[in-house]
N, C-alpha and C positions, 0 to 999 in steps of 0.2 A: 504493499499499499504506499509505504514512504517513497519507494523508488518511482512508482507511478506518479505520485504528486510532484516529486522533483522533476521528472521528465516533463510534466505539464508546465511547470514554471519555466523551465528551459525552453520549451517550445514557444511560449508566450513572448519570452525575452527575444527569441530569434525572429519572430514575426515582427516584433516592434523595431528590431534593427533593420530589417529589410523593407519596412513600410516606406521610408523616404525614397528608396530606390524605386520601389513599385509605383509611388505617386509621380515620380519624375518620368518614368517610362510611359504612364498613362497621359501625362501632360504633353510629352514630346511625340510619342508615337501613336497612341490610341486616339486622342482627341481630334487630330487632323483627319484621320480615317473616318471617324464618326461624322465629322462636319462635312466631309466630301460625300458621304453616304446620304446625309440629310439633304444636301443640295441636289444630288442626283434624283431625288424623288420629285423634283419640280422641273418644269420646262422653262429654264431661264436663259434668255438670249439677249445680249447686249445690243444687238442690231435691230431689235424689235421694241420700241418703247413700251408696249403693252406687256412685255414679258421680261422686262429688265430687272425686276425684283420678284421676291416671293410673294404671291398673293393667294391666301387660303379662302378668301371670300370675294364676292363681287365688290368692286370699289370704283370710286370716281377720282380721277386725278384733279384735284381741286385747283391747283395752280394753273394748269392748262385750260380748265373749264372757265375759270374767272378771267383768263385773257381772251378766250375765244367767243364765248357766248355774247357779250355786249357788242363786239365788232360785228358778229353775224346779224344781230338784230338791227344794227345801224345800216349795214349795207343793204339787207333786204328792204328796209324801210326807204332808203334813198332810191333804190331801183323802182320800187312800187310807186313812188311819188312821181315818176315820169308819166304816169297815166296810161290810158289806152288798154291794149290787150295785155301788156306785161303786168299791169296792176292786178288784173283779174287772176293772173297766174301766181304772182308772188305774195300778194296780200294774205291769202290763206296760209302760205308757208311761214310768213312772219308771225301770224297769230299762233300757229302750231308751235313754233319755237318759243314764243312768249308763254304759251300754256305749259310747255315742258319746264321752263325756268320756274314758273310759279309752283308747279307740282313738286319740284325739288325743294323749293324754299318754304313750302308748307311745313317742313320739318324744322322746328326752332333751332336744333343743333346744327343743321346744314346751313341755315340762314346766318347764324352767328359765325360759323366757320368761313362762310363766303365773305361776309363783311370784313372780318379780320384779315383775310388774305388779300382782299381788294385794297385795304389800307396799306399793307405791306408793299404790294406792287406799286401803288401810287407814290409811295415814298422811296421807291427803287431799292427796297430791302429784300434779302433772300427769304424764301419761305422755308421754315423749319421742317425737317422730315416728319415730325409727329403731326403736322397740320396738312401735309401734302395729300394724303389719301383719306377718303371718306367712305366707309362701308355702306353699301346699298343692298336692298332686298333683291334677291335673284329675279323675281317677276318684274319688278320696276326696272331694273337694269336692262333686261331683255327687251321689254316693251319700248323704252326710250330709244334704245339702239336700233330696233326695228323701224320706229317712226323716222329716225334720222336717215336710215337707208331708203325709205320710201321718198323722203324729201330730196335726197341726192338724185334719185332716178328722175324726179320731176324737173329738177334743175338742169339735168343733162338734156332732157327733151326740149326745155326752153332755150338752151344754148343752141341746139341744132336748128331750132326755128329762127334764130337770129334776133330775138326780141330784147336781149339785154346788152348793155354797153360793155360791161366787164364780167362776163359770166363765170370766168375762172375763180374769181375772188370768193363768192359764196360756196362754190363747189369745193374749193380747197378748204374753206373754213368748216364746212360740215364734215369733210373727211377727217380733219384734225379733231373735231368734236367727237366723232365716232371713236377715235383712238383714245379719248380720255376715259372710256369705260373699260375697266380692267376685269378680266375673267380670271377665275381661279386657275392657276397653272400647275396644280398638283397632278402628276401623272403616275405616281406610285412606282411600280417596277417596270413602267412602260419602256424606259430607256434600255434596261437589261434585256427585255423581250426583243426589242428591235436589234440589239447587237448580237443576240444569239443567232438570228437569221441573217446577219450582215457578213457577206463573204470577205469584205475588206478586213474585219476583225480577225477572222481565222487566218487570212493571209499574213497579217502582221504578227500573229502569234506564231505562225509557222516560220516566218522570217526571223523572229526573235529566238525561237528554239534552235533553228539551224545555225544562226550566229553563235549562240551560246555553246552548243555542242562543239562546233569547229574551233572556235577561238579558245575555249577552256581546255580542250584536248591538247591543242598546239602549245598553249602556255604551260600546262603541267609537264608536258614532255621536255620543252626547252628550259623551263624553270628548273627541273630536276637535273639536267645536264649541266646547266650553269652552276647550280649549287655543288654538284660533285666536283666541278672544275675549280672553284674558288675555295673549296674546303681543303684542297691539297696545299702543301707547303712548297712554295717556290718564290723565287726573287720577284718583287714587284707586286705581291698578292694584294697588299693594301690599296695600291693604285687601281688594280683591275676591279677590285670590289667597289671602289667609289665610282669608277667609270661605268660599271654595269648598272648602277642605280640612276644614272642620269636620265635615260628614257622614262622611267617611272616617275621621277621628280618633275618632269616637264608637264605643265598643265595640258589636259586633254584637248582643249580647243586649239592651243598652239600646235600641239602634235598633229591634229587633224589638218590644220592649214598648211603645215609643212609637207605632209603627205599628199595633199592636194596638188601642190606644186610638183612633187616627185612623180605623181601619176599623170601629169598633164599630157594631153594627147599630142602636143607639138614639141614641147621643150622639156618634158619630164625626164629626169635621169633614170629612175627606176622603170619607167615605161619603155625607154630606149634600151635598157639593159635586158628586160624580159623579152623584148622583140628580137634582140641580137641572139639570145640563147635559144630562141624558138619556143618559148613558153606561150606567147601570144602572137597572133598573126599581124596585128596592127597596134600602134601605140595608143590609139583612142579606145581600144577594146576594154581597158581597165575600168573606166568610168561611164562608158556609154552602153554597155551590155549588162544584162542581169547577172550572169555568172561572174563577169569581171568585177562588177561593183561589189558583190558579196565577198569575192576573194580579196579585194582591195581593203575593205574594212576589217576582215579577219586578220590579214597580214599586218596591218597597222596597229591593231589592238594587241596582237601577239608581240610585236616589237616594243610596245609600250609597257605591257603588264607582265611579261615573263620575268623581268627583274624582280618585281614584287613577290612572285611565287618562289623565285630563287632565294630570296631573303628569308622567307618563312621556312622553307626546306633546309636552308643552311643552319638555322637555329636548331632544327631537329636533328641534323647530322652531327652537330657539336655536342649533343647530349649522349651519343653513342660511345660507350666505353672503348678505348683502343685495345684493352686486354682481350675483348671478344675477337677482334680480328687477329691478334697474336696467336690466340688458342687455335683458331681455325686454320691459320697458316701452318702451325706446327702439325695439325692433323692432316695436312696436305690439301686443303681446300684451294681451289683456284679463285682468282679474283671474281670471276662471274658467279661462282657459288657463294663467295662471301657477300656479294651484292644481293643475290636472290634470297639467301637464308638469314642474313644479318641486317643489311641495310634496309631493304624494303619492309620487313616485318617491324623494325624499329621505327620506321618513318610512317607507319600506317595512320596513327592519330594526327600527326602533323600534316600528312597528306590530305586527310579528310577535311581537316580545318581549312587548309588552303583551297581545297576544291570547293568547300561551301562559300568562302568569301568571294572566290572568283565567279562562281555560278550565279550567286545572288547579284553581284556587280554587273556581270555580263547581261543578265536577263533584263535589267532596267537600263540598258545602255540608251543614252540619248545624245550627249554632246558630240561624240565622235561621228556618229552617223549624220546628225543635223549639219555639222560643218562640212563633212567630207562628200556626202551624196545628197543630203536633204531628204532621204528616203527614196530617191529615184535610182535608176530610170523606171518609170511606170509603177512606182511603189514596190519595187522588187527588194529593196533594203529597208522598207519602212518598218520600224520596230513598233510594239505596242505603245511605247512611251512617246514616240514621234506621232503616232496616230492620235494619242490623247492630247498632245500639245497643239496639233493642227486643229483638232475639233474645238478646243477651248479658246485658243488665242487667234487663230486665223479665221475660223468660222464664228467665233464669239458665242458658241453654243456651250455655256457653262454647265448646264444640266447634264448633257450627253458627255462632255469632257469629264465631269466629275464621276460619272458612272464608269468611264474607262479607267480612271484613276483607281477606283475601288477594284476593278477587275485586275489591274496590275498588282495591287496589294494582295489579292487573293491568290494569285499565281505565286508570288514571292512567299506568302505565308505557307503554301503547300510545299514549296521547295525547302523552306526552313524546317518544317516538321519532318520531312524525309531525312534530312541530314542530321537533325537532332536525334532521331531514332537510330540512325547508323552510328553516330558518335556515342550515344548511350549504350548500345549494344556492344561496341568496341571497348568501352570502359568497364562494362560489366564482365566481358570475357577476360580482360586483363586481371580484374580482381579475382575472378574465379581461378585463373591460372596461378 
């Protein structure tokens, strides 16, 4: 009983000690993902004024309404004052617009908000965000918007008949007034359903997976070779170690720009070299074809990141006791057998850690591809991160872009769980041994 109580106290103390770290992880890692997921539930588009913010209910943009409605009434009145046939057509429209204004202002809260915003606009002062939108009843919002649509059609007919002096003014104002009615932009999981059936998403995931497998395989291979080389004792080893780390220390964007010049179809040194040795048929092949572009980014990423893998594996090599190699040599083991039976098993955990870091980093690749190929040609090198960036910042579709960001997170989380399970199994097997 005493042991159980002591264990419970120790467990509580342990949980208290890790609580700050857990809170920090939630603040840095979990909260942005939850925020992105929340945004992905809405259709938010910065290039559409009616969907530029989250709207859970029908609402009216009071600032634009206050600016637009008085001008519309004044212009319709001025055109109707011309008399004749145009008065018979426009006066009913002006009266309907006046009735719409009165119907909205029948609500005391709406009228007070309207007068307050009108004073702010008259004094050339900004309208606070908390005053900008006024929630409306769904039926009222749909009714008023339908009436505005009918008025717009009548004005277009009047324009075709040539009865108005400046028909585009009221037509544009009614169009702007229709844009002041905000509909709820909650779509739930609609973005995710759309992307599941989107071939471009699966192509980007395929491109990302292909890049990850090829790049990480090459980096682990060359990283191991470099680590074995610089782990040996030779003159100038310190200088070689420092020189090897230069590609990894170079910023990725700078590396991508450098390789872009080297791959250039007219003056690129690497493109010329590959052409001379027969690896490619033309210098322009590297960046203008699908296979060439993928090879180019894999080659550039291997050059940059293999030193990082070498550094991790070198740390693992230096933990292997030299007495094990001496004993194996006494037993007559060749260098190959020493490598297979001593070096590789001893490096297993370090190798898995390096593999995990590089896989996670490669799967979320962005800057290298963005600078080097931009995802082209024909989206053949577009990674899922590039797709999310283009959707969010090029198309200004923040709802869909946030959904893609969540998909990237889920993919990386799955990869993390796989590697954590592998590392955990490796640690358990070592303890059992």
